[in-house]
C-alpha positions as CSV (number, residue, x, y, z in Angstrom):
1,M,-15.0,-5.9,41.7
2,S,-12.9,-5.6,38.6
3,D,-13.0,-7.8,35.5
4,L,-9.9,-9.9,35.7
5,T,-10.4,-11.6,32.4
6,A,-8.9,-8.6,30.6
7,T,-5.6,-8.9,32.4
8,Q,-5.3,-12.7,32.3
9,P,-2.7,-14.1,30.0
10,P,-4.0,-15.7,26.8
11,T,-4.5,-19.5,26.8
12,P,-1.5,-21.5,25.4
13,D,-3.5,-22.3,22.2
14,A,-4.5,-18.7,21.5
15,A,-2.5,-16.8,18.9
16,Q,-0.6,-13.9,20.4
17,R,0.5,-11.1,18.0
18,V,4.2,-10.5,18.2
19,I,4.6,-7.8,15.5
20,S,2.6,-6.3,12.7
21,L,3.6,-3.9,9.9
22,R,2.0,-2.2,7.0
23,L,4.1,-1.1,4.1
24,A,3.3,0.8,0.9
25,L,4.1,-1.7,-1.8
26,P,5.3,0.9,-4.4
27,G,8.1,2.1,-2.1
28,F,8.9,-1.4,-0.9
29,A,9.1,-2.9,-4.4
30,G,11.3,0.0,-5.6
31,A,14.5,-1.6,-4.1
32,W,15.2,-5.3,-3.9
33,S,17.4,-4.8,-0.8
34,H,14.3,-3.9,1.2
35,C,13.4,-7.6,1.2
36,G,16.5,-8.6,3.2
37,G,16.4,-5.6,5.6
38,L,12.7,-6.1,6.4
39,A,13.1,-9.9,6.8
40,D,16.0,-9.4,9.2
41,Y,14.0,-6.8,11.3
42,I,10.9,-9.0,11.5
43,A,12.9,-12.1,12.4
44,R,15.0,-10.4,15.1
45,Y,11.9,-9.0,16.7
46,A,9.9,-12.2,16.5
47,A,12.8,-14.4,17.8
48,S,14.1,-12.1,20.5
49,D,12.5,-14.0,23.4
50,R,12.9,-17.5,22.1
51,Y,15.3,-20.2,23.4
52,D,17.8,-19.7,20.6
53,P,17.1,-16.3,19.2
54,E,20.2,-16.2,16.9
55,G,19.4,-19.5,15.3
56,L,15.7,-18.7,15.0
57,T,16.4,-15.2,13.6
58,T,18.6,-16.7,10.8
59,Q,15.9,-19.3,9.9
60,L,13.0,-16.8,10.0
61,A,14.9,-14.1,8.1
62,T,15.7,-16.7,5.3
63,Y,12.1,-17.8,5.0
64,I,10.6,-14.3,5.1
65,N,13.1,-13.0,2.7
66,E,12.2,-15.7,0.1
67,L,8.5,-14.8,0.4
68,L,9.2,-11.1,0.1
69,E,11.4,-11.6,-2.9
70,L,8.7,-13.7,-4.5
71,L,6.3,-10.8,-4.2
72,T,8.9,-8.4,-5.7
73,R,9.7,-10.8,-8.6
74,Q,6.0,-11.2,-9.3
75,G,5.5,-7.5,-9.6
76,F,3.3,-6.7,-6.6
77,A,3.7,-2.9,-6.4
78,R,0.3,-1.5,-5.7
79,G,-1.5,-1.1,-2.4
80,E,-0.2,-2.1,1.0
81,L,1.6,-5.1,2.3
82,G,0.6,-6.3,5.7
83,V,3.0,-8.4,7.7
84,E,2.0,-10.1,10.9
85,V,3.7,-12.6,13.2
86,H,1.7,-14.5,15.8
87,R,2.9,-16.9,18.4
88,Q,0.8,-20.0,18.4
89,G,2.0,-22.2,21.2
90,E,5.6,-23.2,20.4
91,A,5.3,-22.0,16.8
92,L,5.4,-18.6,15.0
93,A,3.0,-17.9,12.1
94,V,4.1,-15.3,9.6
95,R,1.4,-13.9,7.5
96,L,1.8,-11.6,4.4
97,R,-1.4,-9.9,3.2
98,F,-1.5,-7.9,0.0
99,P,-3.9,-7.0,-2.9
100,G,-3.6,-8.6,-6.3
101,D,-5.5,-8.7,-9.5
102,P,-6.8,-11.9,-11.0
103,A,-3.7,-12.4,-13.2
104,Q,-1.4,-12.1,-10.1
105,Q,-3.7,-14.4,-8.1
106,G,-3.5,-17.0,-10.9
107,A,0.3,-16.7,-11.2
108,L,0.7,-17.3,-7.4
109,T,-1.8,-20.2,-7.5
110,Q,0.3,-21.9,-10.2
111,L,3.5,-21.3,-8.3
112,F,2.1,-22.7,-5.1
113,A,0.7,-25.7,-7.0
114,H,4.3,-26.9,-7.2
115,L,4.1,-27.7,-3.5
116,D,1.5,-30.3,-4.3
117,A,4.1,-32.7,-5.8
118,P,3.9,-36.1,-4.1
119,D,7.6,-36.1,-3.3
120,L,8.9,-32.6,-2.7
121,E,12.5,-33.7,-2.1
122,A,12.6,-35.5,-5.5
123,A,11.1,-32.5,-7.2
124,Y,13.7,-30.3,-5.7
125,R,16.5,-32.6,-6.6
126,A,15.3,-32.7,-10.2
127,R,15.4,-28.8,-10.2
128,L,18.9,-28.6,-8.7
129,P,20.9,-28.7,-12.0
130,H,18.7,-25.8,-13.3
131,L,18.6,-23.5,-10.3
132,T,21.2,-21.1,-11.7
133,S,21.0,-21.8,-15.5
134,A,17.2,-21.8,-15.8
135,P,15.6,-20.8,-12.6
136,H,11.8,-21.2,-12.2
137,P,9.8,-18.7,-10.0
138,A,8.6,-21.6,-7.8
139,D,12.1,-22.8,-7.0
140,P,12.3,-20.8,-3.7
141,L,9.0,-22.2,-2.5
142,L,10.1,-25.7,-3.4
143,E,13.3,-25.2,-1.5
144,L,11.4,-23.9,1.6
145,A,9.3,-27.0,1.6
146,A,11.8,-29.7,0.5
147,V,15.0,-28.5,2.2
148,F,13.8,-26.6,5.2
149,G,10.6,-28.5,5.9
150,V,8.4,-25.4,6.0
151,R,5.5,-25.1,3.6
152,P,4.0,-21.7,2.9
153,V,0.3,-21.7,2.2
154,F,-1.4,-19.4,-0.3
155,E,-5.0,-18.3,0.0
156,A,-7.0,-15.7,-2.0
157,S,-10.4,-14.2,-1.8
158,E,-11.8,-11.3,-3.9
159,G,-8.4,-9.7,-4.6
160,N,-7.0,-10.1,-1.1
161,L,-4.1,-12.4,-1.2
162,E,-2.4,-14.1,1.7
163,I,0.7,-16.2,2.3
164,T,1.1,-17.9,5.7
165,L,4.2,-19.7,7.0
166,T,4.3,-21.5,10.3
167,V,7.7,-22.2,11.9
168,A,8.6,-24.1,15.0
169,A,10.0,-21.6,17.5
170,E,11.3,-23.8,20.3
């Protein structure tokens, strides 16, 4: 008798990997345009079997691009960037993993602390007049949370940094 558990589909609550990539950060960080191209590729792949693949692709690509540009602007150019997308029920979880030194970890911690504002929409409205004249590195994170309703989460442990973003996919 064969073991059928290996061929059974995962339970609805179990995370199912959709795509994973590993990129050398030095080559990736060398050209800003890599952010948009990579975000588009990941988003198209992850959204291809969803109800509205075009709409979801546009959303995901926008969100992923903002996170990748954040890494580029913050100078992450050593080691590898791991990108994973998992399906979790009716949501997609995008996870970026990368190495960082204590200064980089501290800088990201400060940027993500802007998402702790009690009223994110008010905080974003207060930043609107300054977005082009005096942009702040946390502005894209604030926009993701206040305007699009998706809040990236930053975690760090011993030089391993991770940003996770969960997006409704149905």
